[in-house]
N, C-alpha and C positions, 0 to 999 in steps of 0.2 A: 616317260617317252616311250619305255617298252612296253608297256601296256595297251598304246594304242596301233601297236605294229597288225598290220593288214596281211590276212594268210593269202599264199600265192595265188595268183591264178591259175583257172583250168588249164590252160593252153603254156604255161610255164613246165609243166611237164613235159612236154614233149618238144622243149628246145634244144634238147641235146640230141635230136634228130637230123639238128641242121650241122653236126662235124662231121657227116659224111659228104658234107659240100669239099673237106679236105681232101677228099681222094682226086679234087680235078689239079690238083698240081701236080699229078704226073703226066698233062699235059704238057708238062715243058718238056718230057721226051722227046714228042712228036713234032712241037713247033722250036723250040731250044729260045722260049724268051722269060728272059728270069723272073720276068713280073709276075709270070703262073707260078713259081714257086710259094709265093707269097699266099698262094690259096690253101697250103698247107699249114697254114695258122689256124682256118676254120676246124682243125681238130681240137683243139682248146674248147670249144661248146660240148664235148663229151663230159667235161666236167660237172656239167647243169645237170649230169643224171645223177650224181651224188649232192650235191649243193640242196637242190630243189629239196627231197625229201627232208632233208634236215630242215628248210625254211619253214616248215610247217610248224616247227615247235617253238614254245615259247622261249625264248632266251634267258639263261640265267646265270649264275657269276660260272659253272660249270661249263658252260657254252662259252662265255666269254675268255676264258682260261685255255681251252681246250684250241679255241681261234687264234689264240699268240703262241699256241706251241707250234699248231699247223703253220703258221708264218713263218716261225724259227725254222721250221723244218723244210720251207720252200726256199727258202731265203739262198742255200745254196745254185739250185737249178740257173736260176738267168747268170749267178757269178761265174760257174762252170759256161755256160755257153758263150758270155761275151771273152773267157777267156781264150776259149778255143778258137774262136773269131780272131783276136788279136794273134793269137801265137801264130794260126794259120797262116795270116797275112803276112806277118813277119817273114817268116820262113816260108816264103812264097809257095805254101802245099797247096795253095785252092785262089780262084778267082773270086768273080762277083756271082756267081752260081752256088758257089761253097759258102760264101759269106752270107745268102738268101734263104737259103735250106737250113742253116744251123740256125739263123734268128728266126725262120718260122717254126724248125722244130723248138726251139728253146720256149718260144713264146708258149707254145701249143703244151709244153711239158712242164711250164711254170702252173698254169691253171690246174691242170691233171692231176698235179702232184699235190697242190694245196688241198683241191677237192678231196681227194683219195685221204690225204692226210688228215684232216679233219674232222670227215666222216668215221675215219680208225678211231681217233682219239675220242669222237661222241660216245662210238658203240662197245669200245675198250674201256 
């Protein structure tokens, strides 16, 4: 199964540029529409910068071990985001806009943390 792996396509090198779409989330401050806050989730595409570089390599045992280490490192990011949402809503610190922004930033931070951790474990 691992020997039939295709190399990434040429355009995959540039998908991380779509992360700049996340700046559209700042439109919320002009329109006050909470759905604009979900645009911050596009910052997660910046993680492709690291993972596309590693995708060209042939996976081996070290690759699998490093992938598991990166997953173990990343698991705390969504847990912290969910805890912050639950605590903030329970204590009344923020409303819908706060929940949406923490969810979007938590989503993006999860992918970015995984890709940076995976890249770090592969290179060190």
